[in-house]
C-alpha positions, 0 to 999 in steps of 0.5 A: 166426234166429241172432244174431252178434256181433263183437268184436276190432277196433281201431287197429294199426300196419302189420305188427301183428296182430289177432284177431276173434271172432264169437259166435252165439247160437243152437246147433248152432253146426255147422250153419252155414257161417261167414265173414268180409267187409269193407267200406271206406269208399266200396267194396262189401262183399268176401270175406275168408274162410270155413270149412265147417261141419265146419272141414275146409275154409277159403277165402281172398281172395288179398290175405290169403292167408298173412296171415290165418286163419279157425277156429272152435270149435263148443263155444263158438259162436265163429269167429275170424279171425287177421290177421297183417302188417296192412296199411293196406289191410286197414283195413275194417268187418269183419262176420262172416257165417252161412250159412243153417242146413244149407246146403251152401254156404259163404259166399263171395259176399254172396248165400250169407249168410243172418245178418249181425253188426253189424261191427267196425272194423278201422283199420291205421295206416301 
């Protein structure tokens, strides 16, 4: 089973930017649809963004459209989440997620996810 490790979280002021990275342990990385989810205290884990195995299709939760960008580098076994114009409401633990290998479904729901990372904290101060 693939192992996922996130990095890049931290504390940032409102309006600032952060770039999250997720590194996968297993090749070929292109067999996995990838996504980012987030979870705030007392709330359910929610979808943020996803990218297809080929990288030619992306999907975003409405509140992050135009501010966040998901991308992948299969040569480096990495997926990224560039987060701009951050708001206090973006504060959460962000989780990297992979589909089961060779799945035609790109993760947008919790039930689509085969493997989770351990999460990285993002805190946006006002």
